[in-house]
DOSETOR-240239 format. One line per 3 residues: number of its first residue (from 1); for each residue x, y, z of C-alpha. Coordinates in steps of 0.2 Angstrom, whole numbers. Last residue first. Example, Ala and Ser with C-alpha at 12.3 -4.5 7.8 and 13.67 -1.06 7.14 Angstrom:
residues 2
2 = 68,-5,36  62,-22,39
This chain:
residues 544
544 = 97,-12,130  81,-16,122  84,-5,104
541 = 67,-10,94  68,-12,76  51,-15,69
538 = 49,-22,54  31,-21,43  27,-32,27
535 = 14,-25,13  26,-33,-1  43,-41,6
532 = 56,-31,17  73,-34,10  87,-31,19
529 = 104,-23,26  101,-16,44  117,-7,50
526 = 122,-5,67  138,6,73  142,9,91
523 = 160,8,89  160,-10,96  149,-16,83
520 = 130,-13,85  118,-29,88  105,-37,80
517 = 91,-48,86  80,-59,76  59,-60,77
514 = 46,-67,66  29,-61,75  19,-72,82
511 = 3,-66,91  -9,-72,79  0,-89,80
508 = -4,-92,95  -22,-85,95  -22,-99,82
505 = -18,-112,91  -29,-107,105  -43,-105,94
502 = -40,-124,86  -40,-129,102  -58,-119,106
499 = -65,-127,90  -67,-114,75  -83,-110,68
496 = -82,-112,54  -65,-118,51  -55,-109,35
493 = -46,-125,31  -32,-125,42  -20,-114,27
490 = -36,-102,26  -36,-97,44  -17,-95,46
487 = -20,-84,28  -31,-73,39  -17,-72,55
484 = -6,-64,47  6,-64,64  22,-72,51
481 = 20,-80,34  12,-66,25  26,-53,35
478 = 25,-45,53  45,-44,56  50,-39,74
475 = 70,-35,76  77,-34,92  91,-23,94
472 = 106,-25,108  118,-10,111  138,-18,107
469 = 145,1,111  132,14,114  125,21,97
466 = 133,36,89  128,29,73  114,19,65
463 = 115,13,47  103,11,33  98,-3,22
460 = 80,-8,19  77,-13,0  59,-15,-4
457 = 49,-30,-12  38,-26,-27  21,-33,-24
454 = 9,-47,-19  -5,-49,-7  -18,-52,-19
451 = -35,-49,-12  -42,-34,-25  -60,-33,-21
448 = -57,-32,-4  -52,-16,-4  -32,-10,-4
445 = -30,9,-7  -28,14,-25  -16,22,-35
442 = 0,18,-25  -4,-1,-25  9,-7,-40
439 = 22,4,-28  20,-7,-15  19,-1,4
436 = 33,-8,12  34,-5,31  51,1,42
433 = 48,6,59  63,10,70  66,11,90
430 = 79,22,99  83,22,117  88,40,122
427 = 81,37,141  66,50,142  67,57,126
424 = 63,42,116  71,41,100  65,41,82
421 = 67,33,64  55,31,53  58,21,35
418 = 45,18,21  44,35,12  58,43,22
415 = 61,48,40  74,51,51  78,58,68
412 = 58,60,73  57,62,92  43,52,105
409 = 47,35,103  40,21,94  33,7,103
406 = 14,13,100  19,12,79  21,-6,82
403 = 5,-12,93  -7,1,79  2,-10,66
400 = 2,-26,76  -19,-22,78  -21,-18,57
397 = -13,-37,55  -27,-46,64  -27,-52,83
394 = -40,-66,87  -51,-63,100  -65,-75,96
391 = -77,-59,89  -60,-53,80  -48,-40,85
388 = -42,-25,76  -61,-23,70  -69,-17,55
385 = -75,-32,49  -70,-40,33  -79,-55,34
382 = -67,-67,46  -76,-75,58  -89,-81,47
379 = -108,-78,48  -107,-60,55  -120,-53,67
376 = -131,-39,63  -126,-26,49  -122,-11,62
373 = -116,-27,74  -99,-25,80  -90,-36,94
370 = -77,-35,80  -66,-24,90  -55,-9,90
367 = -65,1,74  -66,13,66  -47,17,68
364 = -47,36,74  -35,50,66  -33,61,82
361 = -26,79,84  -21,82,66  -8,89,53
358 = 7,85,63  10,69,58  3,62,43
355 = 14,52,32  19,41,48  0,38,50
352 = -4,33,33  11,24,31  7,14,46
349 = -12,11,42  -8,7,24  6,-7,28
346 = -6,-15,41  -21,-15,28  -11,-24,16
343 = -11,-39,28  -27,-45,29  -43,-44,40
340 = -50,-24,35  -46,-31,15  -60,-43,17
337 = -73,-28,15  -91,-33,23  -90,-17,38
334 = -86,-6,26  -81,12,27  -66,9,18
331 = -47,7,22  -50,13,38  -55,31,46
328 = -68,38,60  -66,51,73  -55,63,63
325 = -50,75,77  -44,91,73  -42,103,87
322 = -47,121,86  -35,136,84  -41,144,69
319 = -59,145,74  -63,160,65  -58,151,51
316 = -43,152,40  -34,139,48  -48,127,51
313 = -48,127,30  -30,124,31  -30,109,44
310 = -46,101,34  -37,103,18  -19,95,23
307 = -28,82,32  -37,76,17  -20,76,6
304 = -14,67,19  -29,55,19  -29,54,-1
301 = -10,50,-1  -13,31,-4  -23,33,-20
298 = -43,33,-19  -56,20,-19  -72,22,-29
295 = -88,13,-28  -101,18,-41  -119,16,-39
292 = -132,15,-54  -150,20,-58  -144,26,-75
289 = -150,43,-75  -148,45,-54  -130,41,-54
286 = -124,36,-37  -109,39,-29  -99,29,-17
283 = -83,37,-11  -66,30,-2  -51,36,7
280 = -61,37,22  -57,54,30  -71,54,43
277 = -75,72,51  -72,82,66  -68,99,71
274 = -65,104,87  -69,117,102  -81,127,92
271 = -91,139,103  -107,146,97  -107,166,90
268 = -124,163,80  -113,169,65  -96,160,70
265 = -104,146,74  -114,146,55  -98,148,47
262 = -89,135,56  -102,124,50  -102,130,32
259 = -85,126,29  -85,110,37  -104,105,28
256 = -93,91,19  -73,91,17  -64,92,-1
253 = -58,83,-14  -53,91,-31  -52,79,-44
250 = -37,72,-53  -36,57,-41  -54,51,-51
247 = -46,47,-66  -55,47,-81  -69,57,-72
244 = -86,57,-80  -93,45,-68  -87,57,-53
241 = -93,73,-62  -111,65,-61  -110,67,-42
238 = -120,82,-41  -138,73,-47  -136,65,-31
235 = -142,79,-20  -140,77,-1  -149,89,8
232 = -150,107,11  -139,112,-2  -119,109,-3
229 = -118,91,-1  -118,84,-21  -106,98,-23
226 = -93,88,-31  -75,80,-27  -80,71,-10
223 = -71,67,7  -78,54,19  -93,58,30
220 = -95,72,41  -96,73,63  -100,92,62
217 = -94,93,76  -87,101,92  -90,101,110
214 = -76,103,125  -80,109,142  -75,124,149
211 = -94,135,150  -97,121,165  -115,115,164
208 = -120,127,153  -109,122,140  -116,106,137
205 = -134,112,134  -127,125,122  -115,114,114
202 = -133,103,111  -144,115,107  -132,124,95
199 = -127,108,86  -146,101,86  -149,119,75
196 = -135,116,65  -142,97,62  -157,106,56
193 = -150,119,45  -143,104,36  -158,95,35
190 = -167,81,41  -168,61,41  -149,59,50
187 = -140,44,48  -145,36,32  -159,48,27
184 = -145,63,21  -130,56,24  -125,74,31
181 = -128,68,46  -111,59,48  -114,55,67
178 = -119,67,79  -112,79,92  -96,76,96
175 = -93,78,115  -75,77,122  -68,71,138
172 = -53,80,147  -64,92,156  -75,78,163
169 = -61,70,176  -58,89,183  -76,92,185
166 = -81,76,194  -85,59,189  -101,56,195
163 = -109,74,197  -100,80,180  -108,63,170
160 = -124,69,178  -123,88,173  -116,81,156
157 = -131,71,155  -144,82,162  -139,95,149
154 = -140,81,135  -154,76,139  -163,95,140
151 = -155,99,122  -162,85,116  -181,89,123
148 = -180,107,115  -171,99,98  -185,86,96
145 = -200,95,99  -204,97,80  -200,80,79
142 = -182,74,73  -180,60,62  -164,49,66
139 = -169,34,79  -157,20,80  -167,3,74
136 = -156,-11,81  -155,-19,64  -144,-1,57
133 = -155,15,54  -170,21,58  -182,31,50
130 = -195,42,64  -214,39,62  -219,49,78
127 = -204,60,77  -190,56,90  -188,63,108
124 = -198,47,115  -188,36,103  -172,40,111
121 = -164,51,95  -146,45,93  -134,52,96
118 = -123,62,106  -104,55,103  -93,54,118
115 = -76,54,116  -75,40,132  -60,39,142
112 = -48,24,142  -37,20,159  -47,3,159
109 = -54,8,176  -62,22,167  -71,11,153
106 = -77,0,166  -86,16,175  -90,23,159
103 = -99,7,154  -110,5,172  -115,23,171
100 = -120,24,153  -133,7,159  -137,15,175
97 = -140,33,168  -161,35,168  -168,51,165
94 = -187,53,169  -200,59,158  -217,60,165
91 = -232,50,158  -234,39,173  -216,34,172
88 = -208,37,154  -189,33,154  -176,41,145
85 = -158,35,147  -162,17,142  -145,11,135
82 = -156,-1,123  -166,15,118  -153,24,110
79 = -145,38,118  -127,30,118  -128,24,100
76 = -114,27,94  -96,24,97  -81,34,102
73 = -64,25,112  -52,37,121  -34,34,127
70 = -26,21,116  -9,14,122  -9,1,107
67 = -4,-14,119  -12,-11,134  -26,1,129
64 = -28,-13,117  -29,-27,128  -42,-16,140
61 = -54,-13,126  -51,-32,119  -57,-39,137
58 = -71,-27,138  -79,-31,121  -77,-50,127
55 = -87,-46,142  -102,-35,136  -107,-20,141
52 = -99,-10,128  -109,-17,115  -123,-6,121
49 = -113,9,118  -112,3,101  -100,1,86
46 = -82,5,93  -68,18,87  -52,22,94
43 = -45,37,99  -27,44,106  -14,33,99
40 = -12,37,82  -9,55,87  5,48,96
37 = 13,66,96  30,73,88  45,82,95
34 = 60,84,82  77,74,86  94,79,92
31 = 107,70,86  115,57,94  106,44,84
28 = 116,50,70  107,42,52  117,35,40
25 = 108,29,23  116,17,13  119,17,-6
22 = 111,0,-13  119,-16,-11  117,-28,-25
19 = 109,-44,-20  102,-49,-2  115,-60,4
16 = 129,-52,-6  127,-35,3  118,-41,17
13 = 131,-36,29  142,-23,24  143,-11,39
10 = 143,-25,51  127,-33,59  128,-45,72
7 = 113,-58,72  105,-70,84  90,-76,77
4 = 77,-81,86  58,-88,79  44,-86,88
1 = 34,-102,93
């Protein structure tokens, strides 16, 4: 089903076909590039541990590891009751690792390591009337003796991992304490100080097994422009400034609890190996006077500004050399945001990741799969789920964004606001990724409330020089009519549920890009001169 077209590009190709030619960019492929890390492939998220015991989840994990290169996966609920980590037998606490072993064994067989989130509380360790989160009822309220019990659980778990997988393997893992504890009575029914105590007990437990193991936090939620999280628990009244702002992008946004966390660890002489938080480009403020909430979407540069803030904050702290891991991120933190299924998400992912090179060790998309049940199972096959792949195994544009990023080299030789050209240091091959994030949407990241995929086209006009004579390139295009599975599903009449044959047809479409080939001239020059339609991605990859 691929669309093939052979094109020989000369220095003036496209000047009449695509309108008036703009000044071309010339890029010498023989120049030494600037080394960079594929930090976008470091980690990806998933819903909860128990979902990882399903065949579909594991099949999709294998797919994204192979095609997107993900090294780690992070998920909630490792210590939830449905993983049975603690069993009470005749009044005694017995640790049971069989379910966790099964999951970790299968992940490691797929060449994916766990980015371990130490959460939530087993029922036997939670308060008697513990509050819960999600339909699967994760316990979030600590009792007075929860901290000591959690310490013992974490220590036993860590020792078991070392015994089973070997210290050299587990030294490559990360242990993150909890998830978004600043969201009071949502993910942590306790105070900031109690979370810090939880961190103390957790890091002490992990490091008692081996002092080299990597532990971090505070795993807090998206950035805010006010003081609502400065106290021991969330204060909604402090978000008034958000309601009064004419333009939220002029406010000064900052990370949550990070400075206090680093100060606490310095004071208590606790180790910190990495700092984590979740820089979603959104906020949800609540006005207690009116009883109304307000969903906010920030501009496209917000993720870069947030990463610059955290990098600067860490550099000024007592732990200036620790790693930075952004353990959740997407266009929004809603598992019912239709934009997650659509083409604009792909352009946002590519732009943000290329703009933030050098600012973090990871920026983990939340999540790789729609086999995800925080709100329970969805009734539609496309419901705005976080996943790069839907429940039926249909890949979304976000999947192609990561697949294309993964095919870049490891040396940057050129970058502007819509084109990135790279070289593979091992063989000198050139690959480029162009994208069109339309200027009309700069002031607010696309969300499900705005389902349009229009915008201004961009002109791509550049020349690669210094190539071997007649080098062949493959040009792969993701746009509204190729690989855009949600629109194709709509054109089929939104079958719900689709038949097995319809799923086969949709899978073929979702994996089919518009594909062309271009050849350099005998002097080793290749010119690409074309329009990029709104939200499209164009991968240009040397194949000989």
